[in-house]
Wavefront OBJ file of the C-alpha trace (Angstrom):
o trace
v 52.461 42.772 -69.254
v 50.830 39.460 -68.565
v 50.074 38.123 -65.023
v 52.884 35.581 -65.154
v 55.496 38.227 -65.911
v 54.026 40.449 -63.175
v 54.394 37.698 -60.669
v 58.085 37.158 -61.530
v 58.910 40.817 -61.609
v 57.019 41.563 -58.431
v 58.920 38.833 -56.655
v 62.287 40.017 -58.018
v 61.569 43.559 -56.944
v 60.493 42.409 -53.488
v 63.517 40.184 -52.934
v 65.929 42.722 -54.463
v 64.560 45.444 -52.211
v 65.196 43.284 -49.133
v 68.726 42.318 -50.115
v 70.436 44.639 -52.592
v 69.954 47.609 -50.224
v 71.991 45.962 -47.498
v 74.928 47.927 -46.285
v 78.454 46.889 -45.163
v 78.446 44.639 -42.200
v 80.208 45.740 -39.072
v 82.783 42.980 -39.306
v 83.891 44.133 -42.762
v 82.248 41.250 -44.652
v 80.844 42.324 -48.022
v 77.136 42.809 -48.180
v 75.144 41.049 -50.877
v 74.715 44.430 -52.561
v 78.409 45.116 -52.539
v 79.284 41.601 -53.899
v 76.690 42.034 -56.584
v 77.954 45.447 -57.665
v 81.542 44.191 -57.647
v 80.545 41.331 -59.985
v 78.738 43.704 -62.317
v 81.694 46.113 -62.518
v 84.072 43.231 -63.098
v 81.903 41.912 -65.940
v 81.309 38.612 -64.241
v 77.601 38.677 -64.807
v 75.229 39.725 -67.569
v 71.543 39.845 -66.847
v 69.179 39.612 -69.780
v 65.657 38.521 -69.101
v 63.824 36.928 -66.170
v 65.756 33.634 -66.134
v 69.133 35.326 -65.841
v 67.869 37.746 -63.227
v 66.567 34.903 -61.054
v 69.781 32.941 -61.465
v 72.237 35.835 -60.820
v 70.328 37.770 -58.243
v 68.736 34.993 -56.210
v 69.869 31.456 -56.867
v 73.662 31.943 -57.110
v 73.619 34.167 -54.013
v 71.272 31.834 -52.024
v 68.903 34.713 -51.216
v 66.393 33.533 -48.532
v 62.993 33.013 -50.207
v 60.131 34.273 -48.060
v 57.068 32.117 -47.772
v 54.955 35.098 -48.662
v 56.195 34.792 -52.259
v 55.562 31.042 -52.322
v 52.012 31.712 -51.112
v 51.552 34.225 -53.964
v 52.801 31.690 -56.480
v 50.277 29.094 -55.302
v 47.447 31.562 -55.590
v 48.429 33.027 -59.000
v 47.277 31.689 -62.431
v 50.067 31.087 -64.939
v 52.716 31.209 -62.192
v 54.453 28.052 -63.454
v 53.164 28.015 -67.014
v 49.833 28.579 -68.671
v 47.050 27.304 -66.433
v 44.999 27.946 -63.337
v 46.362 28.723 -59.920
v 47.475 25.667 -57.889
v 45.027 26.401 -55.104
v 42.029 26.153 -57.375
v 42.365 22.363 -57.353
v 44.418 21.932 -54.132
v 43.077 23.978 -51.254
v 41.983 21.470 -48.535
v 43.146 18.341 -46.790
v 39.692 16.847 -47.347
v 39.775 14.538 -50.395
v 36.085 15.257 -50.928
v 36.880 18.947 -51.519
v 40.382 18.973 -52.978
v 42.209 16.658 -55.392
v 44.330 14.111 -53.438
v 43.449 15.858 -50.192
v 46.239 18.276 -50.954
v 46.236 21.802 -49.537
v 48.557 24.166 -51.247
v 46.924 27.285 -49.674
v 48.986 27.038 -46.480
v 52.600 26.447 -45.682
v 51.789 23.501 -43.397
v 49.581 22.013 -46.123
v 52.276 22.264 -48.709
v 54.758 20.530 -46.418
v 52.243 17.827 -45.411
v 51.470 16.767 -48.908
v 48.583 14.628 -50.058
v 46.343 13.007 -47.359
v 44.327 10.667 -49.597
v 45.850 7.181 -49.705
v 48.554 6.673 -50.523
v 49.250 9.775 -48.346
v 52.690 11.185 -49.012
v 54.744 14.371 -48.898
v 55.600 16.272 -52.044
v 59.293 16.895 -51.073
v 61.838 16.645 -48.394
v 62.606 20.090 -46.876
v 66.262 20.981 -47.196
v 66.800 18.670 -50.249
v 66.652 19.213 -54.014
v 62.993 18.476 -54.983
v 63.742 17.967 -58.679
v 62.969 14.226 -58.616
v 60.425 14.365 -55.851
v 56.629 14.420 -56.573
v 56.403 18.198 -56.657
v 59.436 18.593 -58.881
v 58.251 15.933 -61.279
v 54.780 17.371 -61.571
v 56.129 20.807 -62.418
v 58.835 19.667 -64.844
v 58.183 16.236 -66.338
v 55.880 15.895 -69.322
v 53.655 12.775 -69.387
v 54.641 10.350 -72.195
v 54.089 9.894 -75.007
v 54.811 13.572 -75.430
v 51.638 15.563 -76.083
v 49.221 12.941 -74.814
v 45.909 14.351 -73.651
v 45.421 15.001 -69.956
v 42.274 12.908 -69.833
v 43.750 9.658 -71.224
v 43.448 6.848 -68.785
v 46.399 6.431 -66.329
v 45.485 2.858 -65.612
v 45.124 1.215 -69.064
v 45.967 -2.435 -69.616
v 49.233 -1.527 -71.269
v 50.366 0.684 -68.266
v 49.275 -2.027 -65.821
v 51.369 -4.586 -67.775
v 54.437 -2.376 -67.319
v 53.620 -1.809 -63.660
v 53.240 -5.549 -62.910
v 56.503 -6.319 -64.788
v 58.421 -3.762 -62.644
v 56.707 -4.927 -59.424
v 57.667 -8.526 -60.166
v 61.383 -7.601 -60.498
v 61.650 -6.385 -64.106
v 63.120 -9.645 -65.353
v 64.405 -10.310 -68.875
v 62.040 -13.264 -69.208
v 59.470 -14.459 -71.687
v 56.794 -12.153 -70.349
v 59.050 -9.149 -70.954
v 59.886 -10.309 -74.525
v 56.336 -11.019 -75.542
v 54.195 -8.669 -73.434
v 56.324 -5.757 -72.332
v 58.938 -4.931 -74.913
v 56.438 -4.815 -77.769
v 54.583 -2.011 -75.893
v 57.547 0.288 -76.174
v 57.887 -0.390 -79.887
v 54.307 -0.020 -80.981
v 52.467 3.253 -81.696
v 49.173 4.223 -79.978
v 49.685 1.713 -77.167
v 49.774 4.204 -74.313
v 47.271 6.698 -75.839
v 45.362 7.207 -79.123
v 47.320 8.646 -82.007
v 50.622 8.625 -80.237
v 54.037 7.454 -81.519
v 55.844 4.436 -80.274
v 58.202 5.149 -77.325
v 61.070 3.939 -79.478
v 60.389 6.522 -82.102
v 62.066 9.022 -79.699
v 64.112 6.649 -77.557
v 65.996 4.107 -79.777
v 69.673 4.255 -78.749
v 71.984 5.587 -76.044
v 73.266 8.359 -78.341
v 71.750 11.865 -78.573
v 71.016 12.768 -81.290
v 68.952 10.946 -82.410
v 67.670 9.482 -79.185
v 66.283 11.884 -76.509
v 68.179 11.596 -73.219
v 70.323 8.855 -74.682
v 67.572 6.450 -73.724
v 67.147 3.151 -75.582
v 63.733 1.502 -75.188
v 64.324 -1.071 -77.947
v 65.960 -3.681 -75.786
v 66.190 -5.001 -72.196
v 69.796 -3.929 -71.920
v 68.997 -0.388 -73.108
v 65.983 -0.022 -70.755
v 67.954 -1.206 -67.747
v 70.983 0.927 -68.634
v 68.828 4.065 -68.304
v 69.193 7.653 -69.574
v 72.128 9.975 -70.213
v 74.659 7.101 -69.992
v 77.092 8.958 -72.308
v 76.722 12.362 -70.793
v 77.010 11.128 -67.175
v 78.878 7.832 -67.748
v 77.478 4.351 -67.557
v 77.859 4.100 -63.779
v 76.007 7.357 -63.251
v 73.234 6.852 -65.863
v 69.735 7.737 -64.617
v 67.920 4.498 -63.975
v 64.366 4.493 -65.471
v 63.433 1.075 -64.052
v 63.830 0.319 -60.338
v 62.936 -3.397 -60.001
v 60.159 -3.924 -57.471
v 59.238 -0.223 -57.339
v 57.185 1.099 -60.206
v 56.413 4.377 -58.282
v 60.193 5.060 -58.292
v 60.725 4.148 -61.885
v 60.972 6.937 -64.430
v 59.308 5.044 -67.159
v 56.153 4.377 -65.024
v 56.224 7.898 -63.614
v 56.198 9.368 -67.077
v 53.382 7.104 -68.194
v 51.070 8.039 -65.305
v 51.960 11.455 -63.951
v 50.577 14.478 -65.696
v 52.584 17.773 -65.605
v 50.969 20.624 -63.757
v 49.073 22.882 -64.242
v 46.715 20.384 -65.863
v 46.722 20.436 -69.569
v 49.913 22.519 -69.913
v 51.547 22.411 -73.307
v 54.686 20.288 -73.440
v 56.541 23.135 -75.136
v 56.167 25.313 -71.926
v 59.425 26.034 -70.173
v 60.326 23.176 -67.747
v 62.667 25.397 -65.785
v 60.388 28.386 -65.339
v 61.958 31.117 -63.121
v 59.171 30.621 -60.508
v 59.828 26.878 -60.474
v 63.475 27.627 -59.668
v 62.513 29.999 -56.866
v 60.105 27.419 -55.426
v 62.858 24.783 -55.543
v 65.216 27.194 -53.801
v 62.680 27.821 -51.015
v 62.462 23.981 -50.496
v 66.291 23.512 -50.543
v 66.574 26.310 -47.987
v 64.306 24.327 -45.642
v 60.810 25.378 -46.744
v 60.475 27.908 -43.968
v 56.957 29.174 -43.173
v 57.949 32.780 -42.655
l 1 2 3 4 5 6 7 8 9 10 11 12 13 14 15 16 17 18 19 20 21 22 23 24 25 26 27 28 29 30 31 32 33 34 35 36 37 38 39 40 41 42 43 44 45 46 47 48 49 50 51 52 53 54 55 56 57 58 59 60 61 62 63 64 65 66 67 68 69 70 71 72 73 74 75 76 77 78 79 80 81 82 83 84 85 86 87 88 89 90 91 92 93 94 95 96 97 98 99 100 101 102 103 104 105 106 107 108 109 110 111 112 113 114 115 116 117 118 119 120 121 122 123 124 125 126 127 128 129 130 131 132 133 134 135 136 137 138 139 140 141 142 143 144 145 146 147 148 149 150 151 152 153 154 155 156 157 158 159 160 161 162 163 164 165 166 167 168 169 170 171 172 173 174 175 176 177 178 179 180 181 182 183 184 185 186 187 188 189 190 191 192 193 194 195 196 197 198 199 200 201 202 203 204 205 206 207 208 209 210 211 212 213 214 215 216 217 218 219 220 221 222 223 224 225 226 227 228 229 230 231 232 233 234 235 236 237 238 239 240 241 242 243 244 245 246 247 248 249 250 251 252 253 254 255 256 257 258 259 260 261 262 263 264 265 266 267 268 269 270 271 272 273 274 275 276 277 278 279 280 281 282 283 284 285 286
């Protein structure tokens, strides 16, 4: 059994021991254990594998996640996918000692976030962190898919996209001659990489991933998943004036963690879901 599996199963055993042994409450309300057993006997759940166990035993029942488990995740290699433990690179608020002055070795450090300018929190306690910094870094692969971790984040091509978004993301001559060609030319954002439009060429999936069309201004501004979610609810990938909030810019500049992780690694790892649940529950330090 590898270490990652051990971390998951240890956490499940710990949480299950705290919850599934609960008896009937004095007011007659069903305990978590009774509700779980009732669901099993009624055939409402079928648990096969770590993912299903986490979903059925913890997430659907909103089991309180103890910080002690989150602390173990931050200190464990391979906890969120193949790679070193988070605290190897992020264990101090001192930027001279820890990347981005980020301390993931304590609860207060996790909630504080990075201290090196621009200092910012990783998430908002009590809210879904999926699109916040922590959520993006654990789930979103840098684009183009498979690009090496050490490729420059501030290349001329990326800066051109950043300036265009900062200036309002207009459909002007600069966009037509300097920006749009970047999305339609291979090896622009990294050596030996496909053009963005090789994977994102229409608002239909298949063939275009996430129904994202990067071949035209209209397609870019429409955003992703416009068919699945509806045009009015499509995920905007460009926020005029705000490159740091724009999905396109985020994917071009933010590497997925742990550093160097293979893009094929599960984006919704069970431990990632448990971490997200802890945050949504308020990120309690107990």
